[in-house]
N, C-alpha and C positions, 0 to 999 in steps of 0.2 A: 383533548384526549390525555388521560392520566399516564404517567410514566410507567412502563412495563417493569415487572420485577427483575432483579439483577442477580445473576449467579456468579460468584467469584471462583476462578479456577484455583484450587488449593495448591499451595507450595510453589507458586510462581510469582516472582517479583523481578521485573526487568528494569535496567537502568534506562534504556531506550528501546522499548518494545515496538516492533514495527512489522508490517507486511504480513498480516494473517491471510492464509489461503486455504481453501477447502479442497481436499483431494478426494473426489467422489469415488474413485477406484479403490483407494485405501481406506475410505471412510474415516478420514483423520484430518485434523487441522495442523498446519505448520505456521510458525511465525519466527521472528528473529529478535535477539537482543543485540543491537549493533556493537556497542563498545565492549560487551562481554565476549564477543566473538562466538556466539552461540545460536544454534537453531533448536527450537522447541517443537514438540509434537504432542497433541492431545488426541487419543484414539477414541473410537466409538464406545469403548468400555469405560471411558473416563480416566484412563491412565495417562500420565504425562511422562515425558522423557526428554532429555536434552543431549545434544552433541556439540562439542567444541570444534570450531573451524580454524584453519591456519591464518585467516585474516578476517576483517570485519565483514559480515554479510549484511547487506542493507535491505534486500528484497528477495523473495523466493516465489516460485510458482511450480506446480507439479508438471512433469513431462509425460507425454502420452505413453512413452515406453517404460515409465517408472522413474523414480528419482526426482530430482528437482533441478531447475535452472535458477541461477542466482546472479544478481548484480552485487559485486563486492568492492573492495578497495581498488583493485588493480584491473578489473575487467569483468566480463560476464563469464560465468563458470557453469559447467555441468557438475552437479553435486549428488553423490550417493552416500546414504546413511546406512551403516551396518549394525546388526544386532549386537555385535561385540563392542560397540561404542566408537568404532573408528569411522573416519570420514575420508572419502576420496573426492578430490576436486580436479577438474580438467579445464584448462583455459579454452574458451570458445572464441573470444575476441577482446581486444583491448583498444580503446579509442586513442588516437594520437594526441588528442587534446586533454587527456586525463593527466594533469600535471600534479606536482607535489602539493599536498594538502587537500586533495580532492578525493572523492569516492562516488560510487553510485548511490542513489537514494531510493525513491519510490519506484515500484514497478508492478506491472500486471500484463496479462495476455489480452489480446483483442479477441473478437468472436471467431476468428479464423485460426487462432493458435500461434500468432506471432507474439513474441515477448518484447515488451517495451520497458525501458528504464531510462532515467535521466541522471545526470551528474550534478554535483554541487561542491562548492568550496566549504570545507568543514567549519572554518571559523566564521560563523554567521555575522559576528560583529564587524568583520571586514567588509561585508556587503559587496562582494565581488560578483558581478553578473556574468560569470564564466561558465555557468551550467548549460548543458546541452541535453537534448532528448535523442535517444537512439532506438533503433528497431533491430531485433534479431529474427531472421527467417531463413528460408532455404538458401539465400545468398550470403548468409553469415551476418556479421555486424555491419550495420549501415553507416554511412556518413551522418553527421549531425542533421537531424530533421527539423528541430527547433533549437534556437540558441538564445543567448541573452538572459538566461534564467538565474535568479539568485538562489532559491531553494525549491527545486523541482518537486512537485507533489501531485496528488489528486487524480491519477490516471484512472479512467474508466470509459466504458462505451455504452451507447444506447442499446436497447434490446435488439434492434435490427442491425446494429454495428455501424450505422452510417453517420453517427455523431461521436466524435472523440472529445473527452473532457481532460483538461490539464490545469493544474493550479500552480501558483507560486506562493508558498506559505511564509516567505520572509516578511517581517514587520513592515518593510518598505514597499511591499507589493500587495499582498492579501487579495489576490485576484484569482478567479476561476475563469478559464476560457473554454469556449466550444469551438470545434472545427468540423467542417464537412469532411467525411472520411470515405475514401475510395476502398471498398472492401476487397476489390480484386488486386489492387496494387499495394495497399497498406500505406497510402500517401494522404496526409491530412492537408486541408486547404481552408481558405476563408475563415481565418482566425478572428474571433470576436469575443468581447467580454460577456460572460454568462452570469457571473455573480461577483459583486465587489463587497467583500466582508467589512470594508471600512464603514458600510452602512448597516452592519449587523453587529456581531460580536466575534472575538477570537480571530484566529488565522486559519485558512483552509488547508488542513493537513491531508492525510490519506482519505480516500473516498471510494464509494461504490454506487452503482446504479441498480435499482430494484426492478421487478418485473413490470411495474407501471411506468417505467422510464424516468422515475424521480432520482435525483442525485443526492446522496447522503454524504456530507463532509464532516470530518472531525474538527470541531472548532477548538483548536489548540489554544491554551491559556484561558478559555472561557468555560471549560468543564461541561461541554454539551455536544450533541450531534445536531446538525441542521439538515433538513431535507428540503430541496428545491424541486419544484415541478419542472417539466421540460421547457417551460417558457421562462424559467429563471425566477419564479415567485417562491419565496419562503412559505412553506405551508405546515411545517412541524418542527418542534424542538424537543429533544429528549435530554434531560440532565443526567450526567454520569457522575460517579463519586470521586473522580480524580480531576485535577486541574488541566492536565495535558493529554487528552485523548489523541492518539496518533494515527490510527488507521482502523478501518472496519471492513468487514466483508460478510456476506451471507453464506450459510452452509447448513450442514445437517442433511439428513436424507430428504426432508421436505423443503429444504432451502428457506426455512422460516426463522432460523436462528441467526442472530447477528453477533459476531465476535468483535470485541473492541480492545485494542492494545493501548498502552499508555506509557508516558515518560515520567520519570521522577522529577518533580519540580524543585525540590529542596525547601519548600515552604512548610513551616510547622503544621499548618492546617491540612496539608496534603500528605502527611507522614504515613497515615494508615493505608491509604489507597494508591498513592503515587507509584507507578510501575506495575500495578495489577493488570491482569487480563480478565475480562468479564464476558459473559454470555447473556443475551436478552432476546426476547421475542416481541418485536414491535407491532405484530399484527399484519405484516405485509410479507410477500414472498420475494426472494431474491432470484437471481439468475445464475445458472451454473457457468463458471468461467471455463473456457476451453483450455485444456492442458496444452502446454507448449508442444507443437507438432514437429519441431525441427531440432 
């Protein structure tokens, strides 16, 4: 299958673009630029706007009541963006294990509206497996649900919500795992390897599941998106114009548009596109992420 045409979002270049999320109620995309301490929005009319935050936002998701929930440097926060350019943040929970040099990273809601995000040690060269995965729900911030992670990434859920996916994008790992997921309690179990990118290309960064149950991962450092079937078989590759795609998600009114963020690589051949945010239509439909219900 030929690569779909790519639309670049004008006026946007992120140092570390991450965590695109479609807000169906607002008919808008949000994403973050982590080191710039910035949250971006693209509305249905094609207008972009940015808000500066008091600390680094790593991931965001819309809330059912309006506004966003975010994993940031020091915890999970409630975030409200105002038309006058101001931002209000309220701490929802802070993990005891979130030590110096750490922050939250990838995040997404499950099908029931619980918000999940994991932590990482920011100096990836140190290769410290101190990252942990957390859940935020009616009981607040959970204790660590998964630990021993180098660079937590790739959260997504199967269409029926009964399989949870999680990756570790560190060069020393490059694994995607699947878990059985109890939709009533929000507890994952039976962890097993779903895909090992050592047998493919790149590192498994942010990801999303489509309506067919296939798992799309951003192959960071390889300049492409890889789609795996529910059985873990690679069945499609889409090349993108930057070296370091970071996360993707489906959105738009028909849920057939895929938005992809990227990271500046610093390589001369990546100078034009590195840090861009793009839209493409791969010919499949996505799933509407549940807004955070808590």
